[in-house]
All heavy atoms as TSV, in Angstrom:
chain	resi	resn	atom	element	x	y	z
A	1	MET	N	N	-13.743	163.463	20.387
A	1	MET	CA	C	-13.503	162.417	19.421
A	1	MET	C	C	-12.021	162.217	19.122
A	1	MET	O	O	-11.580	161.118	18.934
A	1	MET	CB	C	-14.229	162.733	18.120
A	1	MET	CG	C	-15.698	162.547	18.175
A	1	MET	SD	S	-16.000	160.853	17.716
A	1	MET	CE	C	-17.734	160.871	17.612
A	2	ILE	N	N	-11.270	163.323	19.049
A	2	ILE	CA	C	-9.857	163.219	18.685
A	2	ILE	C	C	-9.080	162.403	19.714
A	2	ILE	O	O	-8.128	161.712	19.380
A	2	ILE	CB	C	-9.225	164.613	18.474
A	2	ILE	CG1	C	-7.889	164.500	17.731
A	2	ILE	CG2	C	-9.013	165.334	19.785
A	2	ILE	CD1	C	-8.012	164.158	16.304
A	3	ASP	N	N	-9.513	162.449	20.973
A	3	ASP	CA	C	-8.833	161.676	22.013
A	3	ASP	C	C	-8.935	160.182	21.760
A	3	ASP	O	O	-8.069	159.421	22.174
A	3	ASP	CB	C	-9.401	162.014	23.392
A	3	ASP	CG	C	-8.969	163.385	23.860
A	3	ASP	OD1	O	-7.886	163.833	23.425
A	3	ASP	OD2	O	-9.700	164.017	24.632
A	4	GLU	N	N	-9.969	159.752	21.066
A	4	GLU	CA	C	-10.126	158.336	20.745
A	4	GLU	C	C	-9.236	157.929	19.567
A	4	GLU	O	O	-8.877	156.761	19.437
A	4	GLU	CB	C	-11.587	158.040	20.419
A	4	GLU	CG	C	-12.521	158.269	21.588
A	4	GLU	CD	C	-13.986	158.138	21.195
A	4	GLU	OE1	O	-14.260	157.718	20.051
A	4	GLU	OE2	O	-14.840	158.457	22.029
A	5	LEU	N	N	-8.888	158.880	18.714
A	5	LEU	CA	C	-8.111	158.576	17.522
A	5	LEU	C	C	-6.602	158.639	17.753
A	5	LEU	O	O	-5.845	157.948	17.089
A	5	LEU	CB	C	-8.479	159.554	16.393
A	5	LEU	CG	C	-9.927	159.520	15.942
A	5	LEU	CD1	C	-10.201	160.647	14.950
A	5	LEU	CD2	C	-10.268	158.177	15.321
A	6	VAL	N	N	-6.177	159.475	18.686
A	6	VAL	CA	C	-4.750	159.658	18.959
A	6	VAL	C	C	-4.446	159.129	20.354
A	6	VAL	O	O	-5.017	159.604	21.336
A	6	VAL	CB	C	-4.360	161.158	18.846
A	6	VAL	CG1	C	-2.896	161.347	19.148
A	6	VAL	CG2	C	-4.700	161.687	17.474
A	7	GLY	N	N	-3.555	158.157	20.426
A	7	GLY	CA	C	-3.215	157.548	21.703
A	7	GLY	C	C	-2.599	158.527	22.684
A	7	GLY	O	O	-2.034	159.557	22.292
A	8	ALA	N	N	-2.682	158.209	23.954
A	8	ALA	CA	C	-2.185	159.092	25.018
A	8	ALA	C	C	-0.676	159.332	24.916
A	8	ALA	O	O	-0.190	160.387	25.296
A	8	ALA	CB	C	-2.539	158.509	26.378
A	9	ASP	N	N	0.071	158.365	24.402
A	9	ASP	CA	C	1.520	158.500	24.319
A	9	ASP	C	C	2.003	158.816	22.898
A	9	ASP	O	O	3.187	158.716	22.600
A	9	ASP	CB	C	2.198	157.240	24.840
A	9	ASP	CG	C	1.782	155.992	24.064
A	9	ASP	OD1	O	0.749	156.038	23.378
A	9	ASP	OD2	O	2.494	154.982	24.155
A	10	HIS	N	N	1.100	159.207	22.017
A	10	HIS	CA	C	1.457	159.524	20.631
A	10	HIS	C	C	2.263	160.819	20.573
A	10	HIS	O	O	1.953	161.781	21.285
A	10	HIS	CB	C	0.181	159.655	19.791
A	10	HIS	CG	C	0.431	159.593	18.329
A	10	HIS	ND1	N	0.875	160.674	17.617
A	10	HIS	CD2	C	0.316	158.570	17.455
A	10	HIS	CE1	C	1.018	160.324	16.351
A	10	HIS	NE2	N	0.673	159.055	16.221
A	11	PRO	N	N	3.302	160.882	19.743
A	11	PRO	CA	C	4.137	162.092	19.649
A	11	PRO	C	C	3.359	163.344	19.239
A	11	PRO	O	O	3.754	164.460	19.583
A	11	PRO	CB	C	5.169	161.739	18.579
A	11	PRO	CG	C	5.141	160.272	18.449
A	11	PRO	CD	C	3.806	159.802	18.915
A	12	ALA	N	N	2.268	163.183	18.541
A	12	ALA	CA	C	1.474	164.337	18.115
A	12	ALA	C	C	0.961	165.130	19.315
A	12	ALA	O	O	0.830	166.352	19.242
A	12	ALA	CB	C	0.308	163.887	17.243
A	13	ARG	N	N	0.681	164.471	20.407
A	13	ARG	CA	C	0.212	165.163	21.614
A	13	ARG	C	C	1.302	166.063	22.186
A	13	ARG	O	O	1.031	167.181	22.620
A	13	ARG	CB	C	-0.256	164.170	22.662
A	13	ARG	CG	C	-1.537	163.473	22.278
A	13	ARG	CD	C	-2.076	162.688	23.458
A	13	ARG	NE	N	-3.266	161.987	23.067
A	13	ARG	CZ	C	-4.495	162.505	23.132
A	13	ARG	NH1	N	-4.667	163.712	23.583
A	13	ARG	NH2	N	-5.544	161.798	22.743
A	14	MET	N	N	2.541	165.590	22.185
A	14	MET	CA	C	3.652	166.389	22.693
A	14	MET	C	C	3.863	167.615	21.792
A	14	MET	O	O	4.035	168.731	22.273
A	14	MET	CB	C	4.931	165.566	22.755
A	14	MET	CG	C	6.127	166.351	23.245
A	14	MET	SD	S	7.684	165.465	23.120
A	14	MET	CE	C	7.862	165.286	21.361
A	15	ILE	N	N	3.833	167.395	20.494
A	15	ILE	CA	C	4.022	168.494	19.543
A	15	ILE	C	C	2.913	169.522	19.704
A	15	ILE	O	O	3.165	170.729	19.727
A	15	ILE	CB	C	4.079	167.949	18.104
A	15	ILE	CG1	C	5.353	167.128	17.925
A	15	ILE	CG2	C	3.993	169.084	17.084
A	15	ILE	CD1	C	5.403	166.307	16.662
A	16	TRP	N	N	1.666	169.075	19.839
A	16	TRP	CA	C	0.530	169.986	20.013
A	16	TRP	C	C	0.729	170.842	21.267
A	16	TRP	O	O	0.451	172.034	21.261
A	16	TRP	CB	C	-0.752	169.181	20.093
A	16	TRP	CG	C	-1.985	170.013	20.180
A	16	TRP	CD1	C	-2.762	170.214	21.288
A	16	TRP	CD2	C	-2.608	170.752	19.131
A	16	TRP	NE1	N	-3.817	171.030	20.979
A	16	TRP	CE2	C	-3.747	171.380	19.660
A	16	TRP	CE3	C	-2.306	170.945	17.793
A	16	TRP	CZ2	C	-4.585	172.185	18.899
A	16	TRP	CZ3	C	-3.141	171.745	17.038
A	16	TRP	CH2	C	-4.261	172.348	17.597
A	17	GLY	N	N	1.207	170.230	22.338
A	17	GLY	CA	C	1.441	170.965	23.582
A	17	GLY	C	C	2.545	171.998	23.452
A	17	GLY	O	O	2.417	173.126	23.936
A	18	ILE	N	N	3.626	171.635	22.775
A	18	ILE	CA	C	4.744	172.561	22.600
A	18	ILE	C	C	4.339	173.731	21.715
A	18	ILE	O	O	4.612	174.890	22.027
A	18	ILE	CB	C	5.967	171.827	22.005
A	18	ILE	CG1	C	6.531	170.841	23.033
A	18	ILE	CG2	C	7.038	172.817	21.559
A	18	ILE	CD1	C	7.571	169.903	22.489
A	19	VAL	N	N	3.689	173.439	20.602
A	19	VAL	CA	C	3.274	174.503	19.682
A	19	VAL	C	C	2.247	175.416	20.355
A	19	VAL	O	O	2.205	176.617	20.083
A	19	VAL	CB	C	2.728	173.910	18.364
A	19	VAL	CG1	C	2.139	174.981	17.476
A	19	VAL	CG2	C	3.833	173.166	17.627
A	20	GLY	N	N	1.458	174.874	21.267
A	20	GLY	CA	C	0.480	175.681	21.983
A	20	GLY	C	C	1.115	176.742	22.869
A	20	GLY	O	O	0.464	177.710	23.251
A	21	LYS	N	N	2.386	176.584	23.196
A	21	LYS	CA	C	3.092	177.560	24.027
A	21	LYS	C	C	3.719	178.692	23.215
A	21	LYS	O	O	4.213	179.658	23.773
A	21	LYS	CB	C	4.176	176.852	24.840
A	21	LYS	CG	C	3.598	175.861	25.835
A	21	LYS	CD	C	4.684	175.132	26.574
A	21	LYS	CE	C	4.057	174.115	27.522
A	21	LYS	NZ	N	5.071	173.346	28.235
A	22	ILE	N	N	3.690	178.563	21.893
A	22	ILE	CA	C	4.266	179.573	21.012
A	22	ILE	C	C	3.201	180.623	20.694
A	22	ILE	O	O	2.055	180.292	20.399
A	22	ILE	CB	C	4.766	178.930	19.702
A	22	ILE	CG1	C	5.832	177.880	19.998
A	22	ILE	CG2	C	5.298	179.988	18.748
A	22	ILE	CD1	C	6.218	177.046	18.795
A	23	ASP	N	N	3.591	181.885	20.740
A	23	ASP	CA	C	2.669	182.966	20.402
A	23	ASP	C	C	2.568	183.087	18.879
A	23	ASP	O	O	3.474	183.600	18.223
A	23	ASP	CB	C	3.137	184.287	21.002
A	23	ASP	CG	C	2.227	185.450	20.647
A	23	ASP	OD1	O	1.058	185.206	20.299
A	23	ASP	OD2	O	2.692	186.592	20.729
A	24	LEU	N	N	1.473	182.602	18.318
A	24	LEU	CA	C	1.260	182.649	16.876
A	24	LEU	C	C	0.275	183.749	16.487
A	24	LEU	O	O	-0.175	183.803	15.346
A	24	LEU	CB	C	0.752	181.288	16.385
A	24	LEU	CG	C	1.722	180.119	16.579
A	24	LEU	CD1	C	1.055	178.800	16.224
A	24	LEU	CD2	C	2.980	180.324	15.759
A	25	SER	N	N	-0.030	184.640	17.414
A	25	SER	CA	C	-1.014	185.693	17.145
A	25	SER	C	C	-0.623	186.611	15.977
A	25	SER	O	O	-1.520	187.074	15.268
A	25	SER	CB	C	-1.285	186.513	18.400
A	25	SER	OG	O	-0.113	187.128	18.868
A	26	PRO	N	N	0.672	186.875	15.717
A	26	PRO	CA	C	0.986	187.699	14.542
A	26	PRO	C	C	0.511	187.064	13.228
A	26	PRO	O	O	0.189	187.769	12.283
A	26	PRO	CB	C	2.512	187.812	14.565
A	26	PRO	CG	C	2.873	187.635	16.002
A	26	PRO	CD	C	1.872	186.635	16.527
A	27	PHE	N	N	0.464	185.747	13.183
A	27	PHE	CA	C	-0.001	185.070	11.974
A	27	PHE	C	C	-1.517	185.136	11.838
A	27	PHE	O	O	-2.052	184.987	10.751
A	27	PHE	CB	C	0.455	183.614	11.960
A	27	PHE	CG	C	1.944	183.470	11.887
A	27	PHE	CD1	C	2.677	183.179	13.009
A	27	PHE	CD2	C	2.612	183.653	10.689
A	27	PHE	CE1	C	4.050	183.055	12.954
A	27	PHE	CE2	C	3.983	183.532	10.609
A	27	PHE	CZ	C	4.702	183.238	11.745
A	28	GLU	N	N	-2.208	185.309	12.949
A	28	GLU	CA	C	-3.670	185.361	12.934
A	28	GLU	C	C	-4.188	186.776	12.691
A	28	GLU	O	O	-5.321	186.945	12.252
A	28	GLU	CB	C	-4.225	184.832	14.252
A	28	GLU	CG	C	-3.910	183.370	14.477
A	28	GLU	CD	C	-4.311	182.881	15.857
A	28	GLU	OE1	O	-4.472	183.729	16.762
A	28	GLU	OE2	O	-4.454	181.675	16.019
A	29	SER	N	N	-3.381	187.786	12.929
A	29	SER	CA	C	-3.859	189.169	12.846
A	29	SER	C	C	-4.208	189.594	11.417
A	29	SER	O	O	-5.082	190.437	11.219
A	29	SER	CB	C	-2.824	190.126	13.428
A	29	SER	OG	O	-1.629	190.068	12.677
A	30	ASP	N	N	-3.547	189.031	10.415
A	30	ASP	CA	C	-3.793	189.426	9.030
A	30	ASP	C	C	-4.813	188.544	8.312
A	30	ASP	O	O	-5.068	188.744	7.132
A	30	ASP	CB	C	-2.484	189.413	8.237
A	30	ASP	CG	C	-1.523	190.486	8.714
A	30	ASP	OD1	O	-2.004	191.507	9.236
A	30	ASP	OD2	O	-0.308	190.302	8.559
A	31	VAL	N	N	-5.394	187.592	9.017
A	31	VAL	CA	C	-6.366	186.692	8.395
A	31	VAL	C	C	-7.639	187.467	8.077
A	31	VAL	O	O	-8.197	188.150	8.923
A	31	VAL	CB	C	-6.680	185.496	9.325
A	31	VAL	CG1	C	-7.799	184.653	8.753
A	31	VAL	CG2	C	-5.433	184.660	9.531
A	32	ALA	N	N	-8.080	187.360	6.836
A	32	ALA	CA	C	-9.278	188.087	6.409
A	32	ALA	C	C	-10.484	187.169	6.247
A	32	ALA	O	O	-11.571	187.615	5.925
A	32	ALA	CB	C	-9.000	188.806	5.102
A	33	SER	N	N	-10.295	185.877	6.477
A	33	SER	CA	C	-11.379	184.916	6.295
A	33	SER	C	C	-11.670	184.235	7.626
A	33	SER	O	O	-10.802	183.592	8.204
A	33	SER	CB	C	-10.958	183.874	5.257
A	33	SER	OG	O	-11.950	182.896	5.129
A	34	PHE	N	N	-12.880	184.396	8.118
A	34	PHE	CA	C	-13.255	183.831	9.402
A	34	PHE	C	C	-14.501	182.974	9.253
A	34	PHE	O	O	-15.275	183.139	8.314
A	34	PHE	CB	C	-13.508	184.934	10.434
A	34	PHE	CG	C	-12.281	185.726	10.763
A	34	PHE	CD1	C	-12.027	186.938	10.142
A	34	PHE	CD2	C	-11.361	185.244	11.661
A	34	PHE	CE1	C	-10.887	187.657	10.425
A	34	PHE	CE2	C	-10.215	185.959	11.956
A	34	PHE	CZ	C	-9.974	187.168	11.335
A	35	GLU	N	N	-14.701	182.087	10.204
A	35	GLU	CA	C	-15.865	181.216	10.208
A	35	GLU	C	C	-17.140	182.048	10.232
A	35	GLU	O	O	-17.203	183.097	10.854
A	35	GLU	CB	C	-15.795	180.301	11.429
A	35	GLU	CG	C	-16.812	179.198	11.415
A	35	GLU	CD	C	-16.629	178.233	12.565
A	35	GLU	OE1	O	-15.592	178.293	13.248
A	35	GLU	OE2	O	-17.525	177.439	12.775
A	36	LYS	N	N	-18.160	181.578	9.544
A	36	LYS	CA	C	-19.482	182.196	9.462
A	36	LYS	C	C	-19.468	183.487	8.650
A	36	LYS	O	O	-20.306	184.354	8.832
A	36	LYS	CB	C	-20.076	182.432	10.845
A	36	LYS	CG	C	-20.296	181.148	11.618
A	36	LYS	CD	C	-20.945	181.402	12.941
A	36	LYS	CE	C	-21.090	180.076	13.672
A	36	LYS	NZ	N	-21.617	180.222	14.994
A	37	GLN	N	N	-18.480	183.641	7.775
A	37	GLN	CA	C	-18.442	184.748	6.838
A	37	GLN	C	C	-18.238	184.155	5.446
A	37	GLN	O	O	-18.001	182.958	5.298
A	37	GLN	CB	C	-17.298	185.705	7.175
A	37	GLN	CG	C	-17.509	186.461	8.456
A	37	GLN	CD	C	-16.366	187.451	8.704
A	37	GLN	OE1	O	-15.430	187.548	7.938
A	37	GLN	NE2	N	-16.474	188.175	9.793
A	38	CYS	N	N	-18.317	184.974	4.442
A	38	CYS	CA	C	-18.123	184.502	3.072
A	38	CYS	C	C	-16.733	183.919	2.897
A	38	CYS	O	O	-15.768	184.400	3.474
A	38	CYS	CB	C	-18.331	185.643	2.092
A	38	CYS	SG	S	-20.022	186.234	2.063
A	39	GLY	N	N	-16.645	182.901	2.091
A	39	GLY	CA	C	-15.361	182.268	1.832
A	39	GLY	C	C	-15.071	181.160	2.825
A	39	GLY	O	O	-15.829	180.896	3.760
A	40	ARG	N	N	-13.993	180.502	2.603
A	40	ARG	CA	C	-13.577	179.393	3.451
A	40	ARG	C	C	-12.788	179.915	4.641
A	40	ARG	O	O	-11.952	180.798	4.496
A	40	ARG	CB	C	-12.713	178.447	2.632
A	40	ARG	CG	C	-12.265	177.222	3.401
A	40	ARG	CD	C	-11.449	176.313	2.543
A	40	ARG	NE	N	-12.306	175.763	1.507
A	40	ARG	CZ	C	-11.872	174.971	0.544
A	40	ARG	NH1	N	-10.599	174.674	0.467
A	40	ARG	NH2	N	-12.700	174.504	-0.348
A	41	ALA	N	N	-13.042	179.387	5.805
A	41	ALA	CA	C	-12.299	179.798	7.005
A	41	ALA	C	C	-10.835	179.376	6.889
A	41	ALA	O	O	-10.519	178.344	6.305
A	41	ALA	CB	C	-12.925	179.176	8.245
A	42	ALA	N	N	-9.957	180.197	7.426
A	42	ALA	CA	C	-8.521	179.909	7.392
A	42	ALA	C	C	-8.184	178.792	8.375
A	42	ALA	O	O	-8.845	178.618	9.398
A	42	ALA	CB	C	-7.744	181.165	7.754
A	43	TRP	N	N	-7.144	178.025	8.042
A	43	TRP	CA	C	-6.671	176.992	8.963
A	43	TRP	C	C	-5.967	177.683	10.130
A	43	TRP	O	O	-5.202	178.622	9.928
A	43	TRP	CB	C	-5.676	176.071	8.268
A	43	TRP	CG	C	-6.316	175.173	7.266
A	43	TRP	CD1	C	-6.430	175.405	5.927
A	43	TRP	CD2	C	-6.933	173.924	7.517
A	43	TRP	NE1	N	-7.084	174.368	5.328
A	43	TRP	CE2	C	-7.403	173.427	6.288
A	43	TRP	CE3	C	-7.138	173.160	8.652
A	43	TRP	CZ2	C	-8.067	172.220	6.174
A	43	TRP	CZ3	C	-7.804	171.942	8.533
A	43	TRP	CH2	C	-8.256	171.484	7.314
A	44	PRO	N	N	-6.179	177.206	11.342
A	44	PRO	CA	C	-5.502	177.803	12.501
A	44	PRO	C	C	-3.978	177.607	12.405
A	44	PRO	O	O	-3.515	176.504	12.102
A	44	PRO	CB	C	-6.060	177.030	13.693
A	44	PRO	CG	C	-7.299	176.374	13.201
A	44	PRO	CD	C	-7.111	176.149	11.738
A	45	PRO	N	N	-3.200	178.652	12.649
A	45	PRO	CA	C	-1.740	178.528	12.577
A	45	PRO	C	C	-1.186	177.426	13.485
A	45	PRO	O	O	-0.236	176.743	13.109
A	45	PRO	CB	C	-1.237	179.901	13.023
A	45	PRO	CG	C	-2.349	180.824	12.666
A	45	PRO	CD	C	-3.606	180.027	12.895
A	46	ARG	N	N	-1.793	177.223	14.649
A	46	ARG	CA	C	-1.302	176.176	15.554
A	46	ARG	C	C	-1.410	174.805	14.901
A	46	ARG	O	O	-0.513	173.972	15.033
A	46	ARG	CB	C	-2.091	176.200	16.861
A	46	ARG	CG	C	-1.609	175.157	17.861
A	46	ARG	CD	C	-2.391	175.202	19.146
A	46	ARG	NE	N	-1.920	174.208	20.092
A	46	ARG	CZ	C	-2.542	173.887	21.211
A	46	ARG	NH1	N	-3.650	174.517	21.545
A	46	ARG	NH2	N	-2.059	172.963	22.007
A	47	LEU	N	N	-2.488	174.574	14.187
A	47	LEU	CA	C	-2.673	173.294	13.510
A	47	LEU	C	C	-1.638	173.118	12.404
A	47	LEU	O	O	-1.019	172.054	12.277
A	47	LEU	CB	C	-4.090	173.201	12.948
A	47	LEU	CG	C	-4.413	171.935	12.172
A	47	LEU	CD1	C	-4.311	170.713	13.073
A	47	LEU	CD2	C	-5.796	172.033	11.574
A	48	LEU	N	N	-1.420	174.153	11.595
A	48	LEU	CA	C	-0.467	174.062	10.486
A	48	LEU	C	C	0.959	173.822	10.981
A	48	LEU	O	O	1.676	172.968	10.453
A	48	LEU	CB	C	-0.535	175.338	9.651
A	48	LEU	CG	C	-1.862	175.591	8.944
A	48	LEU	CD1	C	-1.839	176.947	8.252
A	48	LEU	CD2	C	-2.186	174.485	7.961
A	49	VAL	N	N	1.372	174.562	12.003
A	49	VAL	CA	C	2.722	174.391	12.546
A	49	VAL	C	C	2.871	173.003	13.166
A	49	VAL	O	O	3.903	172.339	13.002
A	49	VAL	CB	C	3.049	175.497	13.576
A	49	VAL	CG1	C	4.356	175.226	14.289
A	49	VAL	CG2	C	3.090	176.849	12.890
A	50	SER	N	N	1.850	172.524	13.838
A	50	SER	CA	C	1.898	171.197	14.450
A	50	SER	C	C	2.028	170.099	13.407
A	50	SER	O	O	2.801	169.152	13.577
A	50	SER	CB	C	0.649	170.953	15.299
A	50	SER	OG	O	0.596	171.848	16.372
A	51	VAL	N	N	1.299	170.214	12.317
A	51	VAL	CA	C	1.376	169.211	11.248
A	51	VAL	C	C	2.762	169.210	10.611
A	51	VAL	O	O	3.340	168.144	10.370
A	51	VAL	CB	C	0.276	169.445	10.186
A	51	VAL	CG1	C	0.506	168.599	8.951
A	51	VAL	CG2	C	-1.091	169.139	10.767
A	52	LEU	N	N	3.313	170.400	10.357
A	52	LEU	CA	C	4.664	170.467	9.792
A	52	LEU	C	C	5.697	169.872	10.740
A	52	LEU	O	O	6.573	169.118	10.324
A	52	LEU	CB	C	5.026	171.914	9.469
A	52	LEU	CG	C	4.350	172.498	8.235
A	52	LEU	CD1	C	4.648	173.984	8.132
A	52	LEU	CD2	C	4.786	171.778	6.986
A	53	ALA	N	N	5.606	170.204	12.017
A	53	ALA	CA	C	6.550	169.661	13.004
A	53	ALA	C	C	6.431	168.149	13.098
A	53	ALA	O	O	7.438	167.439	13.176
A	53	ALA	CB	C	6.311	170.307	14.367
A	54	TYR	N	N	5.208	167.642	13.081
A	54	TYR	CA	C	5.007	166.188	13.125
A	54	TYR	C	C	5.606	165.533	11.882
A	54	TYR	O	O	6.247	164.484	11.968
A	54	TYR	CB	C	3.522	165.859	13.251
A	54	TYR	CG	C	3.254	164.380	13.313
A	54	TYR	CD1	C	3.684	163.626	14.386
A	54	TYR	CD2	C	2.581	163.734	12.281
A	54	TYR	CE1	C	3.463	162.259	14.440
A	54	TYR	CE2	C	2.348	162.380	12.331
A	54	TYR	CZ	C	2.788	161.644	13.403
A	54	TYR	OH	O	2.570	160.292	13.454
A	55	GLY	N	N	5.421	166.171	10.736
A	55	GLY	CA	C	6.010	165.640	9.506
A	55	GLY	C	C	7.528	165.563	9.600
A	55	GLY	O	O	8.138	164.591	9.157
A	56	TYR	N	N	8.135	166.594	10.174
A	56	TYR	CA	C	9.594	166.586	10.338
A	56	TYR	C	C	10.048	165.433	11.223
A	56	TYR	O	O	11.100	164.847	10.989
A	56	TYR	CB	C	10.098	167.908	10.903
A	56	TYR	CG	C	9.936	169.086	9.977
A	56	TYR	CD1	C	9.661	170.348	10.470
A	56	TYR	CD2	C	10.050	168.948	8.594
A	56	TYR	CE1	C	9.512	171.441	9.624
A	56	TYR	CE2	C	9.900	170.022	7.745
A	56	TYR	CZ	C	9.629	171.268	8.265
A	56	TYR	OH	O	9.480	172.338	7.429
A	57	THR	N	N	9.275	165.100	12.248
A	57	THR	CA	C	9.663	163.979	13.120
A	57	THR	C	C	9.605	162.653	12.371
A	57	THR	O	O	10.278	161.706	12.747
A	57	THR	CB	C	8.777	163.882	14.375
A	57	THR	OG1	O	7.439	163.565	13.997
A	57	THR	CG2	C	8.817	165.166	15.181
A	58	LEU	N	N	8.798	162.613	11.310
A	58	LEU	CA	C	8.699	161.405	10.487
A	58	LEU	C	C	9.698	161.415	9.335
A	58	LEU	O	O	9.753	160.470	8.554
A	58	LEU	CB	C	7.280	161.266	9.924
A	58	LEU	CG	C	6.155	161.145	10.937
A	58	LEU	CD1	C	4.811	161.107	10.220
A	58	LEU	CD2	C	6.338	159.919	11.805
A	59	GLY	N	N	10.458	162.508	9.206
A	59	GLY	CA	C	11.416	162.619	8.127
A	59	GLY	C	C	10.814	163.164	6.851
A	59	GLY	O	O	11.390	163.025	5.774
A	60	THR	N	N	9.648	163.781	6.951
A	60	THR	CA	C	8.972	164.349	5.786
A	60	THR	C	C	9.018	165.861	5.881
A	60	THR	O	O	8.438	166.438	6.794
A	60	THR	CB	C	7.498	163.877	5.738
A	60	THR	OG1	O	7.479	162.458	5.717
A	60	THR	CG2	C	6.796	164.419	4.519
A	61	GLY	N	N	9.670	166.509	4.929
A	61	GLY	CA	C	9.745	167.954	4.937
A	61	GLY	C	C	8.892	168.588	3.845
A	61	GLY	O	O	8.829	169.801	3.729
A	62	SER	N	N	8.231	167.758	3.056
A	62	SER	CA	C	7.447	168.246	1.943
A	62	SER	C	C	5.972	168.369	2.314
A	62	SER	O	O	5.354	167.416	2.805
A	62	SER	CB	C	7.578	167.275	0.763
A	62	SER	OG	O	6.591	167.510	-0.205
A	63	ALA	N	N	5.399	169.552	2.080
A	63	ALA	CA	C	3.977	169.748	2.354
A	63	ALA	C	C	3.115	168.857	1.470
A	63	ALA	O	O	2.075	168.350	1.897
A	63	ALA	CB	C	3.598	171.213	2.169
A	64	ARG	N	N	3.546	168.650	0.256
A	64	ARG	CA	C	2.803	167.763	-0.650
A	64	ARG	C	C	2.793	166.332	-0.137
A	64	ARG	O	O	1.791	165.629	-0.229
A	64	ARG	CB	C	3.376	167.826	-2.054
A	64	ARG	CG	C	3.087	169.131	-2.729
A	64	ARG	CD	C	3.597	169.150	-4.134
A	64	ARG	NE	N	3.315	170.443	-4.736
A	64	ARG	CZ	C	3.717	170.807	-5.904
A	64	ARG	NH1	N	4.436	169.975	-6.647
A	64	ARG	NH2	N	3.423	171.994	-6.380
A	65	GLU	N	N	3.913	165.898	0.368
A	65	GLU	CA	C	3.988	164.527	0.914
A	65	GLU	C	C	3.111	164.407	2.150
A	65	GLU	O	O	2.454	163.386	2.355
A	65	GLU	CB	C	5.433	164.168	1.244
A	65	GLU	CG	C	5.623	162.748	1.681
A	65	GLU	CD	C	5.303	161.732	0.605
A	65	GLU	OE1	O	5.469	162.033	-0.590
A	65	GLU	OE2	O	4.891	160.612	0.955
A	66	LEU	N	N	3.086	165.439	2.986
A	66	LEU	CA	C	2.223	165.415	4.166
A	66	LEU	C	C	0.753	165.348	3.769
A	66	LEU	O	O	-0.049	164.677	4.403
A	66	LEU	CB	C	2.462	166.657	5.024
A	66	LEU	CG	C	3.758	166.699	5.796
A	66	LEU	CD1	C	3.932	168.053	6.450
A	66	LEU	CD2	C	3.814	165.597	6.826
A	67	GLU	N	N	0.408	166.056	2.701
A	67	GLU	CA	C	-0.980	166.039	2.238
A	67	GLU	C	C	-1.391	164.642	1.809
A	67	GLU	O	O	-2.504	164.193	2.078
A	67	GLU	CB	C	-1.155	167.010	1.069
A	67	GLU	CG	C	-2.571	167.063	0.552
A	67	GLU	CD	C	-2.729	167.976	-0.649
A	67	GLU	OE1	O	-1.709	168.341	-1.262
A	67	GLU	OE2	O	-3.874	168.302	-0.961
A	68	ARG	N	N	-0.488	163.943	1.125
A	68	ARG	CA	C	-0.798	162.576	0.684
A	68	ARG	C	C	-0.978	161.683	1.881
A	68	ARG	O	O	-1.775	160.840	1.961
A	68	ARG	CB	C	0.328	162.051	-0.201
A	68	ARG	CG	C	0.261	162.598	-1.573
A	68	ARG	CD	C	1.277	161.917	-2.486
A	68	ARG	NE	N	1.848	162.994	-3.284
A	68	ARG	CZ	C	3.119	163.318	-3.325
A	68	ARG	NH1	N	3.999	162.625	-2.648
A	68	ARG	NH2	N	3.547	164.297	-4.072
C-alpha cells in the first residue's frame, strides 16, 4: 500500500534507503516493549530517524511540528 502513497521519485524513498544502511541495533537492544506483549509496541528506530531526516530536508527541526 505504501508504494501507492509515495511516488517513485519522492525524497522519502532515498532517505529510507540511506537510513536502512545505518546499524541502529544498539537502539533496539534496550526496548522492553514488543508487539503481541502487554503495552504499546515501540516505534522502529529506522522509522523515527527517517521521519526526522525527512523533516530536516523540509526545514523542520521540531518534533512537534513534524507531528502536526
